[in-house]
C-alpha positions as MATLAB code, in Angstrom:
seq = 'MNLTISGHHLEVTPALRGYVTTKLERISRHFDQVVDVKVLLTIDNLKEKDLRQRAECNIHVKGRDLFAESAHADLYAAVDELADKLDRQVLRYKDKSQNHHHESTKRLM';
ca = [
       0.000    0.000    0.000;
       1.434    3.357   -1.047;
       0.579    6.098    1.454;
       1.014    9.774    0.567;
       0.277   12.415    3.215;
       0.455   16.073    2.242;
      -0.535   19.304    3.912;
      -2.014   22.518    2.566;
      -1.347   25.596    4.731;
       0.197   23.408    7.427;
       3.325   21.395    8.055;
       2.806   17.650    8.433;
       4.700   16.823   11.614;
       6.009   13.321   12.354;
       3.412   12.979   15.125;
       0.577   13.866   12.740;
       1.994   11.556   10.057;
       2.170    8.693   12.558;
      -1.388    9.336   13.748;
      -2.779    9.263   10.198;
      -0.774    6.119    9.410;
      -2.074    4.226   12.457;
      -5.669    5.254   11.726;
      -5.462    4.135    8.087;
      -3.821    0.792    8.917;
      -7.286   -0.374    9.959;
      -8.395   -0.135    6.327;
      -5.591   -2.332    5.043;
      -6.348   -4.809    7.827;
      -9.945   -5.176    6.617;
      -9.198   -5.233    2.892;
      -5.810   -6.283    1.543;
      -6.301   -5.093   -2.061;
      -5.645   -1.411   -1.312;
      -3.226   -0.106   -3.934;
      -2.784    3.598   -3.202;
      -3.862    6.051   -0.466;
      -3.534    9.839   -0.780;
      -4.352   12.021    2.225;
      -4.641   15.811    2.076;
      -4.772   17.780    5.320;
      -5.785   21.439    5.035;
      -6.520   24.441    7.201;
      -8.960   26.962    5.733;
      -8.451   30.358    7.324;
     -11.479   31.863    5.618;
     -14.058   29.436    6.989;
     -15.759   29.494   10.346;
     -13.819   28.109   13.293;
     -15.978   25.000   13.698;
     -15.062   23.446   10.353;
     -11.640   24.954    9.714;
      -9.557   21.746    9.824;
     -10.202   19.397    6.874;
      -8.971   15.946    5.970;
      -9.544   14.400    2.540;
      -8.549   10.985    1.280;
      -8.535    9.186   -2.067;
      -8.129    5.425   -1.949;
      -7.479    3.345   -5.024;
      -8.537   -0.264   -4.464;
      -8.626   -2.996   -7.027;
     -11.367   -1.966   -9.454;
     -12.544    1.283   -7.835;
     -11.587    4.662   -6.371;
     -13.039    5.709   -3.024;
     -13.156    9.272   -1.669;
     -14.049   10.715    1.719;
     -13.635   14.047    3.432;
     -14.149   15.351    6.919;
     -14.115   18.794    8.555;
     -13.810   19.544   12.257;
     -12.440   22.136   14.677;
      -9.614   19.722   15.632;
      -7.469   18.082   12.954;
      -7.091   14.849   14.919;
     -10.885   14.580   15.248;
     -11.208   15.189   11.497;
      -8.749   12.337   10.849;
     -10.750   10.059   13.194;
     -13.988   10.829   11.374;
     -12.278   10.362    8.008;
     -10.948    6.935    9.027;
     -14.437    5.862   10.138;
     -15.978    6.961    6.830;
     -13.307    5.193    4.795;
     -13.612    2.039    6.875;
     -17.349    1.867    6.183;
     -16.804    2.451    2.456;
     -14.100   -0.207    2.179;
     -16.147   -2.780    4.093;
     -19.197   -2.058    1.917;
     -17.093   -2.441   -1.236;
     -15.573   -5.670    0.085;
     -19.007   -7.124    0.881;
     -20.379   -6.184   -2.538;
     -17.445   -7.695   -4.391;
     -17.523  -10.918   -2.353;
     -21.308  -11.303   -2.600;
     -21.225  -10.751   -6.337;
     -18.556  -13.394   -6.729;
     -20.545  -15.947   -4.717;
     -23.715  -15.306   -6.730;
     -21.995  -16.243   -9.979;
     -20.627  -19.524   -8.581;
     -24.058  -20.542   -7.236;
     -25.629  -20.089  -10.666;
     -23.134  -22.426  -12.259;
     -23.918  -25.299   -9.920;
];
């Protein structure tokens, strides 16, 4: 799994990079066909204070691209929410692909 973490209007510290990495390891634990993960962390100075910190992620899995974004007052909370959203999307994609595969083998029998 290739993991790219970049920041817009902020410096990605080693502590922040480690936090994002540990949160996104859960996705690769659930689904091993993750090819590429790109995370963008931004701070919007023009927005209201409640939703100033944003985290966006593009995940390329075998056969599909998944996207999620999260905004929060705290960047760590935004990363937590982003990881939860991505986990649900990956599990849903995994279930759909496995169920579809089992349907085709049942028809052949």
